[in-house]
KOLMARFI-816828 format. One record per residue (C-alpha): residue in three letters; chain; z, y, x. Coordinates in Angstrom, 1 decimal. Layout:
# KOLMARFI-816828
rec rest=ALA; kette=A; up=Z; north=Y; east=X
...
END
This chain:
# KOLMARFI-816828
rec rest=MET; kette=A; up=-0.5; north=2.6; east=27.9
rec rest=THR; kette=A; up=-3.2; north=-0.3; east=27.3
rec rest=LYS; kette=A; up=-6.6; north=-0.4; east=28.9
rec rest=ARG; kette=A; up=-7.9; north=-0.1; east=25.4
rec rest=LEU; kette=A; up=-6.0; north=3.0; east=24.4
rec rest=ASN; kette=A; up=-7.1; north=4.6; east=27.5
rec rest=GLU; kette=A; up=-10.9; north=3.8; east=26.7
rec rest=LEU; kette=A; up=-10.4; north=5.1; east=23.2
rec rest=ARG; kette=A; up=-8.9; north=8.3; east=24.5
rec rest=GLN; kette=A; up=-11.5; north=8.9; east=26.8
rec rest=GLU; kette=A; up=-14.3; north=8.0; east=24.3
rec rest=ARG; kette=A; up=-12.8; north=10.4; east=21.7
rec rest=GLY; kette=A; up=-12.7; north=13.2; east=24.3
rec rest=GLU; kette=A; up=-16.6; north=12.7; east=25.1
rec rest=VAL; kette=A; up=-17.2; north=12.8; east=21.5
rec rest=ILE; kette=A; up=-15.4; north=16.1; east=21.0
rec rest=HIS; kette=A; up=-16.9; north=17.5; east=24.0
rec rest=LYS; kette=A; up=-20.3; north=16.8; east=22.8
rec rest=ALA; kette=A; up=-19.5; north=18.4; east=19.2
rec rest=ARG; kette=A; up=-18.2; north=21.5; east=21.4
rec rest=GLN; kette=A; up=-21.4; north=21.6; east=23.3
rec rest=ILE; kette=A; up=-23.4; north=21.7; east=20.1
rec rest=SER; kette=A; up=-21.2; north=24.6; east=18.8
rec rest=ASP; kette=A; up=-21.2; north=26.7; east=22.1
rec rest=LYS; kette=A; up=-25.0; north=26.4; east=22.2
rec rest=ALA; kette=A; up=-25.3; north=28.2; east=18.9
rec rest=GLY; kette=A; up=-22.5; north=30.7; east=19.8
rec rest=GLU; kette=A; up=-24.4; north=31.7; east=23.0
rec rest=GLU; kette=A; up=-27.5; north=32.1; east=21.2
rec rest=LYS; kette=A; up=-25.5; north=34.2; east=18.4
rec rest=ARG; kette=A; up=-26.8; north=32.2; east=15.5
rec rest=SER; kette=A; up=-25.6; north=29.5; east=13.0
rec rest=LEU; kette=A; up=-26.0; north=25.7; east=13.5
rec rest=SER; kette=A; up=-29.3; north=24.4; east=12.4
rec rest=ALA; kette=A; up=-29.6; north=21.6; east=10.1
rec rest=GLU; kette=A; up=-30.2; north=19.1; east=12.7
rec rest=GLU; kette=A; up=-27.3; north=20.6; east=14.9
rec rest=ARG; kette=A; up=-24.9; north=20.7; east=11.9
rec rest=ALA; kette=A; up=-25.8; north=16.9; east=11.2
rec rest=GLN; kette=A; up=-25.1; north=15.9; east=15.0
rec rest=PHE; kette=A; up=-21.8; north=18.1; east=15.0
rec rest=ASP; kette=A; up=-20.7; north=16.4; east=11.7
rec rest=ALA; kette=A; up=-21.5; north=13.0; east=13.0
rec rest=ALA; kette=A; up=-19.5; north=13.6; east=16.3
rec rest=MET; kette=A; up=-16.5; north=14.8; east=14.5
rec rest=LYS; kette=A; up=-16.5; north=12.0; east=12.1
rec rest=LYS; kette=A; up=-16.6; north=9.6; east=15.0
rec rest=ALA; kette=A; up=-13.7; north=11.6; east=16.6
rec rest=GLY; kette=A; up=-11.7; north=11.0; east=13.4
rec rest=GLU; kette=A; up=-12.6; north=7.4; east=13.4
rec rest=LEU; kette=A; up=-11.4; north=7.1; east=16.9
rec rest=LYS; kette=A; up=-8.4; north=9.0; east=16.3
rec rest=ASP; kette=A; up=-7.5; north=6.5; east=13.6
rec rest=ASP; kette=A; up=-8.2; north=3.5; east=16.0
rec rest=ILE; kette=A; up=-5.9; north=5.2; east=18.7
rec rest=ALA; kette=A; up=-3.4; north=5.4; east=15.9
rec rest=ALA; kette=A; up=-3.5; north=1.6; east=15.2
rec rest=GLU; kette=A; up=-3.5; north=0.7; east=18.8
rec rest=GLU; kette=A; up=-0.3; north=2.8; east=19.4
rec rest=GLN; kette=A; up=1.2; north=1.2; east=16.3
rec rest=LEU; kette=A; up=0.3; north=-2.5; east=17.7
rec rest=VAL; kette=A; up=1.9; north=-1.6; east=21.3
rec rest=GLU; kette=A; up=4.9; north=-0.3; east=19.3
rec rest=GLU; kette=A; up=5.2; north=-3.4; east=17.2
rec rest=GLU; kette=A; up=4.8; north=-5.7; east=20.0
rec rest=ARG; kette=A; up=7.4; north=-3.7; east=21.9
rec rest=ALA; kette=A; up=9.7; north=-4.1; east=18.9
rec rest=LEU; kette=A; up=8.8; north=-7.9; east=18.7
rec rest=ALA; kette=A; up=9.6; north=-8.4; east=22.4
rec rest=ALA; kette=A; up=12.9; north=-6.4; east=21.8
rec rest=SER; kette=A; up=14.1; north=-8.7; east=18.8
rec rest=GLY; kette=A; up=14.2; north=-12.0; east=20.7
rec rest=ALA; kette=A; up=18.0; north=-12.3; east=20.1
rec rest=PRO; kette=A; up=19.6; north=-15.7; east=20.1
rec rest=ALA; kette=A; up=20.2; north=-17.4; east=16.7
rec rest=GLY; kette=A; up=23.2; north=-16.4; east=14.8
rec rest=HIS; kette=A; up=23.2; north=-12.6; east=16.4
rec rest=GLY; kette=A; up=23.3; north=-9.8; east=14.1
rec rest=GLY; kette=A; up=26.3; north=-11.0; east=12.1
rec rest=GLY; kette=A; up=26.3; north=-12.9; east=8.5
rec rest=GLU; kette=A; up=27.5; north=-16.4; east=7.9
rec rest=ASN; kette=A; up=26.2; north=-18.7; east=10.7
rec rest=ARG; kette=A; up=25.6; north=-22.2; east=9.3
rec rest=GLY; kette=A; up=23.9; north=-24.7; east=11.3
rec rest=GLY; kette=A; up=23.1; north=-22.5; east=14.1
rec rest=GLU; kette=A; up=21.1; north=-19.9; east=11.8
rec rest=SER; kette=A; up=22.5; north=-16.4; east=10.7
rec rest=ALA; kette=A; up=22.4; north=-15.8; east=7.0
rec rest=GLU; kette=A; up=19.5; north=-13.4; east=7.6
rec rest=ALA; kette=A; up=17.4; north=-16.0; east=9.5
rec rest=ARG; kette=A; up=18.2; north=-18.5; east=6.4
rec rest=GLN; kette=A; up=17.2; north=-16.0; east=3.9
rec rest=MET; kette=A; up=14.0; north=-15.2; east=5.4
rec rest=SER; kette=A; up=13.1; north=-18.9; east=6.0
rec rest=ALA; kette=A; up=14.0; north=-19.5; east=2.3
rec rest=PHE; kette=A; up=11.6; north=-16.4; east=1.3
rec rest=ARG; kette=A; up=8.7; north=-17.9; east=3.3
rec rest=SER; kette=A; up=9.2; north=-21.2; east=1.5
rec rest=PHE; kette=A; up=9.2; north=-19.3; east=-2.0
rec rest=LEU; kette=A; up=5.9; north=-17.3; east=-1.0
rec rest=SER; kette=A; up=4.2; north=-20.7; east=0.1
rec rest=GLY; kette=A; up=5.2; north=-23.1; east=-2.6
rec rest=GLY; kette=A; up=7.5; north=-21.6; east=-5.2
rec rest=VAL; kette=A; up=10.7; north=-22.5; east=-6.2
rec rest=SER; kette=A; up=9.7; north=-26.2; east=-6.4
rec rest=GLU; kette=A; up=9.4; north=-26.3; east=-2.7
rec rest=MET; kette=A; up=12.9; north=-24.7; east=-1.8
rec rest=THR; kette=A; up=16.0; north=-26.6; east=-1.3
rec rest=ALA; kette=A; up=19.1; north=-25.9; east=-3.3
rec rest=ASP; kette=A; up=20.7; north=-24.0; east=-0.6
rec rest=GLU; kette=A; up=17.4; north=-21.8; east=-0.3
rec rest=ARG; kette=A; up=17.5; north=-21.3; east=-4.1
rec rest=ARG; kette=A; up=21.2; north=-20.2; east=-4.2
rec rest=ASP; kette=A; up=20.6; north=-17.8; east=-1.4
rec rest=LEU; kette=A; up=17.6; north=-16.0; east=-3.0
rec rest=GLN; kette=A; up=18.1; north=-16.3; east=-7.0
rec rest=VAL; kette=A; up=19.5; north=-13.5; east=-9.0
rec rest=THR; kette=A; up=19.7; north=-15.1; east=-12.3
rec rest=ASP; kette=A; up=17.8; north=-18.0; east=-14.1
rec rest=ALA; kette=A; up=14.1; north=-17.5; east=-14.0
rec rest=THR; kette=A; up=13.8; north=-18.6; east=-17.5
rec rest=LYS; kette=A; up=15.9; north=-15.7; east=-18.6
rec rest=GLY; kette=A; up=14.0; north=-13.1; east=-16.7
rec rest=GLY; kette=A; up=15.5; north=-13.4; east=-13.6
rec rest=ASN; kette=A; up=13.6; north=-12.7; east=-10.2
rec rest=ILE; kette=A; up=13.9; north=-13.7; east=-6.6
rec rest=ILE; kette=A; up=15.8; north=-11.3; east=-4.5
rec rest=THR; kette=A; up=13.6; north=-9.8; east=-1.7
rec rest=PRO; kette=A; up=15.6; north=-10.4; east=1.5
rec rest=GLN; kette=A; up=17.0; north=-7.3; east=3.0
rec rest=GLN; kette=A; up=15.0; north=-7.9; east=6.3
rec rest=PHE; kette=A; up=11.7; north=-8.0; east=4.3
rec rest=VAL; kette=A; up=12.6; north=-4.6; east=2.7
rec rest=ALA; kette=A; up=13.5; north=-2.9; east=5.7
rec rest=GLN; kette=A; up=10.0; north=-4.0; east=7.3
rec rest=LEU; kette=A; up=8.2; north=-2.8; east=4.4
rec rest=ILE; kette=A; up=9.7; north=0.7; east=4.6
rec rest=LYS; kette=A; up=9.1; north=0.9; east=8.2
rec rest=ASP; kette=A; up=5.5; north=0.0; east=7.5
rec rest=LEU; kette=A; up=5.1; north=2.6; east=5.1
rec rest=ASP; kette=A; up=6.7; north=5.3; east=7.7
rec rest=ASN; kette=A; up=3.7; north=4.4; east=10.0
rec rest=MET; kette=A; up=1.0; north=4.4; east=7.4
rec rest=VAL; kette=A; up=1.9; north=7.3; east=5.0
rec rest=HIS; kette=A; up=1.7; north=10.6; east=6.7
rec rest=ILE; kette=A; up=4.1; north=12.6; east=4.4
rec rest=ARG; kette=A; up=6.9; north=9.9; east=4.9
rec rest=LYS; kette=A; up=6.9; north=10.5; east=8.7
rec rest=LEU; kette=A; up=7.7; north=14.1; east=8.2
rec rest=ALA; kette=A; up=9.7; north=14.3; east=4.9
rec rest=ASN; kette=A; up=13.4; north=13.9; east=4.5
rec rest=VAL; kette=A; up=13.9; north=10.3; east=3.2
rec rest=ILE; kette=A; up=17.0; north=9.6; east=1.3
rec rest=PRO; kette=A; up=18.2; north=6.2; east=0.3
rec rest=GLY; kette=A; up=19.3; north=6.2; east=-3.4
rec rest=GLY; kette=A; up=20.8; north=4.2; east=-6.0
rec rest=THR; kette=A; up=19.8; north=3.2; east=-9.4
rec rest=ASN; kette=A; up=20.8; north=6.6; east=-10.9
rec rest=GLY; kette=A; up=18.9; north=9.4; east=-9.1
rec rest=ILE; kette=A; up=20.3; north=12.3; east=-7.1
rec rest=GLY; kette=A; up=20.9; north=16.1; east=-7.8
rec rest=VAL; kette=A; up=19.6; north=18.5; east=-5.1
rec rest=PRO; kette=A; up=21.8; north=21.6; east=-5.1
rec rest=THR; kette=A; up=19.7; north=25.0; east=-4.8
rec rest=LEU; kette=A; up=20.7; north=28.4; east=-4.2
rec rest=ASP; kette=A; up=18.9; north=30.2; east=-7.0
rec rest=ALA; kette=A; up=20.2; north=33.8; east=-6.0
rec rest=ASP; kette=A; up=21.9; north=34.9; east=-3.0
rec rest=LEU; kette=A; up=24.7; north=37.5; east=-2.4
rec rest=ASP; kette=A; up=23.6; north=41.2; east=-1.8
rec rest=ASP; kette=A; up=23.9; north=42.9; east=1.5
rec rest=PHE; kette=A; up=27.4; north=43.8; east=2.8
rec rest=GLU; kette=A; up=28.5; north=47.3; east=2.2
rec rest=TRP; kette=A; up=29.7; north=49.9; east=4.6
rec rest=THR; kette=A; up=33.1; north=51.1; east=3.5
rec rest=GLU; kette=A; up=36.7; north=52.3; east=4.3
rec rest=GLU; kette=A; up=38.8; north=50.2; east=6.6
rec rest=LEU; kette=A; up=41.2; north=48.9; east=3.8
rec rest=ALA; kette=A; up=38.4; north=48.9; east=1.0
rec rest=THR; kette=A; up=37.0; north=45.5; east=0.0
rec rest=GLY; kette=A; up=33.7; north=46.6; east=-1.3
rec rest=GLY; kette=A; up=32.1; north=46.3; east=-4.8
rec rest=GLU; kette=A; up=32.3; north=42.8; east=-6.5
rec rest=ASP; kette=A; up=29.1; north=40.8; east=-6.3
rec rest=SER; kette=A; up=28.3; north=38.5; east=-9.0
rec rest=ALA; kette=A; up=24.5; north=37.9; east=-7.9
rec rest=MET; kette=A; up=25.1; north=34.5; east=-6.2
rec rest=ARG; kette=A; up=23.8; north=31.7; east=-8.4
rec rest=PHE; kette=A; up=23.8; north=27.7; east=-7.7
rec rest=GLY; kette=A; up=21.4; north=25.5; east=-9.6
rec rest=LYS; kette=A; up=20.4; north=21.8; east=-9.3
rec rest=ARG; kette=A; up=17.0; north=19.9; east=-9.2
rec rest=ALA; kette=A; up=17.3; north=16.4; east=-10.3
rec rest=MET; kette=A; up=15.4; north=13.6; east=-8.4
rec rest=GLU; kette=A; up=14.9; north=10.3; east=-10.5
rec rest=PRO; kette=A; up=13.8; north=6.8; east=-9.4
rec rest=ASN; kette=A; up=10.4; north=6.7; east=-11.1
rec rest=ALA; kette=A; up=9.0; north=3.1; east=-11.1
rec rest=MET; kette=A; up=5.5; north=1.8; east=-10.1
rec rest=ALA; kette=A; up=4.2; north=-1.8; east=-9.7
rec rest=LYS; kette=A; up=1.2; north=-3.6; east=-8.4
rec rest=ARG; kette=A; up=0.0; north=-7.1; east=-9.1
rec rest=ILE; kette=A; up=-2.1; north=-9.2; east=-6.5
rec rest=LYS; kette=A; up=-3.6; north=-12.7; east=-6.3
rec rest=VAL; kette=A; up=-3.9; north=-14.8; east=-3.4
rec rest=SER; kette=A; up=-5.7; north=-18.0; east=-3.1
rec rest=ASN; kette=A; up=-3.4; north=-21.0; east=-2.9
rec rest=ALA; kette=A; up=-5.5; north=-22.6; east=0.0
rec rest=LEU; kette=A; up=-4.7; north=-19.5; east=1.9
rec rest=LEU; kette=A; up=-1.0; north=-19.5; east=1.2
rec rest=ARG; kette=A; up=-0.7; north=-23.1; east=2.2
rec rest=SER; kette=A; up=-2.8; north=-22.7; east=5.3
rec rest=THR; kette=A; up=-0.8; north=-23.7; east=8.6
rec rest=GLY; kette=A; up=-2.5; north=-21.1; east=10.5
rec rest=LEU; kette=A; up=-1.5; north=-18.0; east=8.3
rec rest=ASN; kette=A; up=1.9; north=-16.4; east=7.6
rec rest=ALA; kette=A; up=2.2; north=-16.0; east=3.9
rec rest=GLU; kette=A; up=4.9; north=-13.5; east=4.0
rec rest=ASP; kette=A; up=2.6; north=-11.4; east=6.2
rec rest=ILE; kette=A; up=-0.4; north=-11.6; east=3.8
rec rest=VAL; kette=A; up=1.7; north=-10.6; east=0.9
rec rest=ARG; kette=A; up=3.5; north=-7.8; east=2.7
rec rest=GLN; kette=A; up=0.5; north=-6.3; east=4.2
rec rest=ARG; kette=A; up=-1.4; north=-5.8; east=0.8
rec rest=LEU; kette=A; up=1.6; north=-4.5; east=-0.8
rec rest=VAL; kette=A; up=2.4; north=-2.0; east=1.8
rec rest=TYR; kette=A; up=-1.3; north=-0.8; east=1.5
rec rest=LYS; kette=A; up=-1.3; north=-0.5; east=-2.1
rec rest=LEU; kette=A; up=2.2; north=1.2; east=-2.3
rec rest=GLY; kette=A; up=1.4; north=3.5; east=0.6
rec rest=VAL; kette=A; up=-1.9; north=4.8; east=-1.0
rec rest=THR; kette=A; up=-0.1; north=5.4; east=-4.2
rec rest=GLN; kette=A; up=2.6; north=7.3; east=-2.6
rec rest=GLU; kette=A; up=0.5; north=9.5; east=-0.3
rec rest=LYS; kette=A; up=-1.5; north=10.6; east=-3.4
rec rest=ALA; kette=A; up=1.6; north=11.4; east=-5.3
rec rest=TYR; kette=A; up=3.3; north=13.4; east=-2.5
rec rest=LEU; kette=A; up=0.2; north=15.4; east=-2.1
rec rest=THR; kette=A; up=-1.0; north=15.9; east=-5.6
rec rest=GLY; kette=A; up=1.4; north=14.4; east=-7.8
rec rest=ASP; kette=A; up=2.2; north=16.4; east=-11.1
rec rest=GLY; kette=A; up=5.9; north=15.3; east=-11.1
rec rest=ASN; kette=A; up=5.5; north=13.6; east=-14.5
rec rest=LYS; kette=A; up=7.1; north=10.1; east=-14.0
rec rest=LYS; kette=A; up=5.7; north=10.4; east=-10.1
rec rest=PRO; kette=A; up=6.5; north=12.7; east=-7.3
rec rest=LEU; kette=A; up=5.7; north=16.4; east=-7.4
rec rest=GLY; kette=A; up=3.2; north=17.0; east=-4.8
rec rest=VAL; kette=A; up=2.8; north=19.9; east=-2.4
rec rest=PHE; kette=A; up=-0.7; north=20.7; east=-3.5
rec rest=THR; kette=A; up=0.5; north=21.1; east=-7.2
rec rest=ALA; kette=A; up=1.8; north=24.7; east=-8.1
rec rest=SER; kette=A; up=5.1; north=24.6; east=-9.8
rec rest=ASN; kette=A; up=8.1; north=26.9; east=-10.0
rec rest=ASN; kette=A; up=9.9; north=23.6; east=-9.2
rec rest=GLY; kette=A; up=8.4; north=22.9; east=-6.1
rec rest=ILE; kette=A; up=5.9; north=25.3; east=-4.3
rec rest=ALA; kette=A; up=5.0; north=28.3; east=-6.3
rec rest=THR; kette=A; up=1.7; north=30.1; east=-6.6
rec rest=SER; kette=A; up=3.3; north=32.8; east=-4.6
rec rest=ARG; kette=A; up=2.9; north=30.7; east=-1.6
rec rest=ASP; kette=A; up=-0.7; north=30.5; east=-1.9
rec rest=VAL; kette=A; up=-3.0; north=32.4; east=0.7
rec rest=SER; kette=A; up=-6.6; north=33.1; east=0.0
rec rest=GLU; kette=A; up=-7.2; north=36.4; east=1.6
rec rest=GLY; kette=A; up=-9.9; north=36.4; east=4.0
rec rest=ASN; kette=A; up=-11.6; north=33.3; east=2.7
rec rest=THR; kette=A; up=-14.6; north=33.0; east=0.7
rec rest=SER; kette=A; up=-15.1; north=31.0; east=-2.3
rec rest=THR; kette=A; up=-16.6; north=28.3; east=-0.2
rec rest=ALA; kette=A; up=-15.1; north=28.4; east=3.2
rec rest=ILE; kette=A; up=-12.1; north=29.0; east=5.2
rec rest=THR; kette=A; up=-12.0; north=31.8; east=7.9
rec rest=ALA; kette=A; up=-9.9; north=32.1; east=11.2
rec rest=ASP; kette=A; up=-8.3; north=35.3; east=9.8
rec rest=ASN; kette=A; up=-7.0; north=33.6; east=6.6
rec rest=LEU; kette=A; up=-5.4; north=30.8; east=8.9
rec rest=LYS; kette=A; up=-3.7; north=33.4; east=10.9
rec rest=ARG; kette=A; up=-2.4; north=34.9; east=7.6
rec rest=VAL; kette=A; up=-1.0; north=31.4; east=6.4
rec rest=LYS; kette=A; up=0.6; north=30.7; east=9.6
rec rest=TYR; kette=A; up=2.5; north=34.1; east=9.5
rec rest=ALA; kette=A; up=3.2; north=33.6; east=5.9
rec rest=LEU; kette=A; up=6.0; north=31.4; east=7.1
rec rest=LYS; kette=A; up=9.3; north=32.8; east=8.4
rec rest=GLN; kette=A; up=9.8; north=32.1; east=12.1
rec rest=GLN; kette=A; up=12.5; north=29.5; east=11.8
rec rest=TYR; kette=A; up=9.9; north=27.4; east=9.5
rec rest=ARG; kette=A; up=7.1; north=27.8; east=12.0
rec rest=GLY; kette=A; up=9.2; north=26.0; east=14.8
rec rest=LYS; kette=A; up=8.9; north=22.8; east=12.8
rec rest=ALA; kette=A; up=5.7; north=23.5; east=10.8
rec rest=GLN; kette=A; up=2.6; north=21.2; east=10.8
rec rest=TRP; kette=A; up=-0.9; north=21.8; east=9.1
rec rest=LEU; kette=A; up=-2.4; north=19.2; east=6.9
rec rest=PHE; kette=A; up=-5.9; north=18.9; east=5.9
rec rest=HIS; kette=A; up=-8.5; north=16.5; east=5.0
rec rest=ARG; kette=A; up=-11.0; north=15.5; east=7.8
rec rest=ASP; kette=A; up=-13.8; north=17.1; east=6.3
rec rest=ILE; kette=A; up=-12.2; north=20.5; east=6.2
rec rest=ILE; kette=A; up=-10.9; north=19.8; east=9.7
rec rest=THR; kette=A; up=-14.7; north=19.4; east=10.8
rec rest=ASP; kette=A; up=-15.4; north=23.2; east=9.4
rec rest=ILE; kette=A; up=-12.1; north=24.4; east=11.2
rec rest=ALA; kette=A; up=-13.5; north=22.9; east=14.5
rec rest=LEU; kette=A; up=-16.1; north=25.6; east=14.3
rec rest=LEU; kette=A; up=-13.9; north=28.6; east=13.9
rec rest=LYS; kette=A; up=-13.2; north=31.2; east=16.8
rec rest=GLY; kette=A; up=-10.5; north=33.9; east=17.1
rec rest=THR; kette=A; up=-11.3; north=37.6; east=17.8
rec rest=ASP; kette=A; up=-11.2; north=36.4; east=21.7
rec rest=ASN; kette=A; up=-14.0; north=34.3; east=20.9
rec rest=GLN; kette=A; up=-11.9; north=31.3; east=21.7
rec rest=TYR; kette=A; up=-11.8; north=28.2; east=19.3
rec rest=ILE; kette=A; up=-8.6; north=28.1; east=17.4
rec rest=TRP; kette=A; up=-8.7; north=24.4; east=17.2
rec rest=ARG; kette=A; up=-7.6; north=22.2; east=20.2
rec rest=GLU; kette=A; up=-7.7; north=18.4; east=20.5
rec rest=GLY; kette=A; up=-4.7; north=16.5; east=21.7
rec rest=LEU; kette=A; up=-5.4; north=14.9; east=24.9
rec rest=SER; kette=A; up=-2.2; north=13.2; east=26.2
rec rest=ALA; kette=A; up=-0.6; north=10.1; east=24.6
rec rest=GLY; kette=A; up=1.0; north=10.8; east=21.2
rec rest=GLU; kette=A; up=-0.1; north=14.7; east=21.1
rec rest=PRO; kette=A; up=-1.6; north=15.7; east=17.8
rec rest=ASP; kette=A; up=-4.7; north=18.1; east=17.6
rec rest=ARG; kette=A; up=-3.4; north=21.6; east=17.2
rec rest=LEU; kette=A; up=-4.7; north=24.6; east=15.3
rec rest=LEU; kette=A; up=-3.2; north=28.4; east=16.0
rec rest=ASN; kette=A; up=-1.0; north=26.3; east=18.6
rec rest=LEU; kette=A; up=0.9; north=24.3; east=15.8
rec rest=PRO; kette=A; up=0.3; north=20.6; east=15.4
rec rest=LEU; kette=A; up=-2.4; north=19.5; east=12.8
rec rest=ALA; kette=A; up=-2.5; north=16.2; east=11.0
rec rest=GLU; kette=A; up=-5.0; north=14.8; east=8.5
rec rest=SER; kette=A; up=-4.9; north=12.9; east=5.4
rec rest=GLU; kette=A; up=-7.8; north=11.3; east=3.4
rec rest=TYR; kette=A; up=-6.0; north=12.3; east=0.2
rec rest=ALA; kette=A; up=-5.5; north=16.1; east=1.1
rec rest=PRO; kette=A; up=-8.0; north=18.1; east=-1.4
rec rest=ASN; kette=A; up=-11.6; north=18.6; east=0.3
rec rest=THR; kette=A; up=-13.3; north=20.3; east=-2.7
rec rest=LYS; kette=A; up=-14.9; north=23.5; east=-1.3
rec rest=THR; kette=A; up=-15.2; north=25.6; east=-4.6
rec rest=ALA; kette=A; up=-13.7; north=28.8; east=-5.7
rec rest=SER; kette=A; up=-9.8; north=28.9; east=-6.2
rec rest=GLN; kette=A; up=-9.3; north=25.4; east=-4.8
rec rest=TYR; kette=A; up=-6.6; north=24.3; east=-2.4
rec rest=VAL; kette=A; up=-7.9; north=23.0; east=1.0
rec rest=GLY; kette=A; up=-4.9; north=22.8; east=3.2
rec rest=ILE; kette=A; up=-1.1; north=23.6; east=3.6
rec rest=LEU; kette=A; up=1.1; north=24.6; east=6.6
rec rest=GLY; kette=A; up=4.7; north=23.9; east=6.2
rec rest=ASP; kette=A; up=8.1; north=22.3; east=7.5
rec rest=PHE; kette=A; up=7.9; north=18.9; east=5.9
rec rest=SER; kette=A; up=11.4; north=18.3; east=6.4
rec rest=ASN; kette=A; up=11.8; north=20.3; east=3.3
rec rest=TYR; kette=A; up=10.0; north=17.8; east=1.2
rec rest=TRP; kette=A; up=12.4; north=15.2; east=-0.1
rec rest=ILE; kette=A; up=11.8; north=11.7; east=-0.9
rec rest=LEU; kette=A; up=14.2; north=9.6; east=-2.7
rec rest=ASP; kette=A; up=13.8; north=5.4; east=-2.1
rec rest=ASN; kette=A; up=15.6; north=3.7; east=-4.8
rec rest=MET; kette=A; up=15.2; north=0.5; east=-2.5
rec rest=GLN; kette=A; up=15.1; north=-2.0; east=-5.3
rec rest=PHE; kette=A; up=12.0; north=-3.5; east=-4.3
rec rest=THR; kette=A; up=11.4; north=-7.0; east=-5.9
rec rest=LEU; kette=A; up=8.8; north=-9.5; east=-5.7
rec rest=GLN; kette=A; up=7.9; north=-11.7; east=-8.5
rec rest=ARG; kette=A; up=5.5; north=-15.0; east=-8.3
rec rest=LEU; kette=A; up=3.2; north=-15.8; east=-10.9
rec rest=VAL; kette=A; up=2.2; north=-19.5; east=-10.8
rec rest=GLU; kette=A; up=0.9; north=-20.7; east=-14.1
rec rest=LEU; kette=A; up=-1.0; north=-17.4; east=-15.1
rec rest=TYR; kette=A; up=-3.8; north=-18.0; east=-12.3
rec rest=ALA; kette=A; up=-3.5; north=-21.9; east=-11.9
rec rest=GLU; kette=A; up=-7.0; north=-22.6; east=-13.4
rec rest=SER; kette=A; up=-8.4; north=-20.4; east=-10.5
rec rest=ASN; kette=A; up=-6.3; north=-21.9; east=-7.9
rec rest=GLN; kette=A; up=-4.4; north=-18.8; east=-7.1
rec rest=THR; kette=A; up=-1.0; north=-17.4; east=-7.1
rec rest=GLY; kette=A; up=-0.1; north=-13.9; east=-8.3
rec rest=PHE; kette=A; up=2.6; north=-11.5; east=-6.9
rec rest=ILE; kette=A; up=4.2; north=-8.5; east=-8.4
rec rest=GLY; kette=A; up=5.8; north=-5.8; east=-6.4
rec rest=ARG; kette=A; up=7.9; north=-3.1; east=-7.9
rec rest=TYR; kette=A; up=9.1; north=0.0; east=-6.3
rec rest=GLN; kette=A; up=11.0; north=3.1; east=-7.7
rec rest=GLY; kette=A; up=11.3; north=6.4; east=-6.0
rec rest=ASP; kette=A; up=10.6; north=10.2; east=-6.2
rec rest=GLY; kette=A; up=9.6; north=13.0; east=-4.2
rec rest=ALA; kette=A; up=9.3; north=16.8; east=-4.4
rec rest=PRO; kette=A; up=9.3; north=20.0; east=-2.1
rec rest=VAL; kette=A; up=12.9; north=21.4; east=-2.5
rec rest=LEU; kette=A; up=12.2; north=24.9; east=-0.8
rec rest=GLY; kette=A; up=8.9; north=26.7; east=-1.7
rec rest=GLU; kette=A; up=9.2; north=29.2; east=1.1
rec rest=ALA; kette=A; up=8.9; north=26.6; east=3.9
rec rest=PHE; kette=A; up=5.4; north=26.0; east=2.9
rec rest=ALA; kette=A; up=2.1; north=28.1; east=2.7
rec rest=ARG; kette=A; up=-1.0; north=26.8; east=1.0
rec rest=VAL; kette=A; up=-4.7; north=27.4; east=2.1
rec rest=LYS; kette=A; up=-6.7; north=28.8; east=-0.9
rec rest=LEU; kette=A; up=-10.3; north=29.6; east=-1.4
rec rest=ALA; kette=A; up=-11.0; north=32.7; east=-2.8
rec rest=SER; kette=A; up=-11.6; north=33.1; east=-6.5
rec rest=GLY; kette=A; up=-15.2; north=34.2; east=-6.1
END
């Protein structure tokens, strides 16, 4: 663990301790927080959230540095055609960097042959090297919360059918030794289709920046694409309506998580209660609770941090050791900036579930197109990144949503 990581964890612990003291003082005096105390508490929890993000970023940086150190294989390692002491993968990445920095005109004939799909004048694009695609997907896993928990399935150009057990057999019957029991016709199978929905993003980069010898053009383009693609996916995995985009976990649907999985009992129309969260926890069968995680917006977590159970103990606990998440009712808790945080009647404000029952289809046909002439007057180069994929919860009973009362 780095010195900075230790310092960040210690600072977060001190900030949370300060918030706890404010809450405990009001609790001991059997009163609500004053306006000043509430402002101090909210500021402390906001700072704790920011420090948590800093800790995650530092942990990611450490992991990337370890991976970089571990990848120092000799030239030609990893298979592929070896020409001039370089592997096919290394040559492809070198060609791709040339393409990003100066376009096709600065590529050699060998580089163009390695990366060209068809003639660009007939609509052909440059193939994104497989190494580049793999790095993009890895960055998404680090950045987008749902992807880290979901079942991610590499797909092809045609989608996939997900088999479902729509109706199960009835129970066995007690009968005679030689009898076979009554015929059962209740069991019924179905199928849910997942299609590779398309999305795209266009960015512009200064030509001076691309040609700077101190900067890696590949990293510049990749980082921006990862950010925009990751945000779009996270929003859809959480709140997408399933119309030419993924179906989100906070969207009530018989094709995903139905309203029968909503739990509002115990809540008010504007606030969560500890009793409600206990009901949500036990709305899941024991088998799902073993892998279940809570997911809230940080504004909602700030309110939850003040809740106590019947034993007068806080039901929220911070994660102290390296890599340990915060916990709520002894189950791990995660936060997303794109989870709902509107505290009004009948709104969703959180979810608990085994997210391995959220399936993501990755088409993997990621392409990058370079636009030179369109932005020539402004001395910029455009890049269009395209991705195709889908996502949906495939087993509604593996989730329980936190819903505010109707008022």
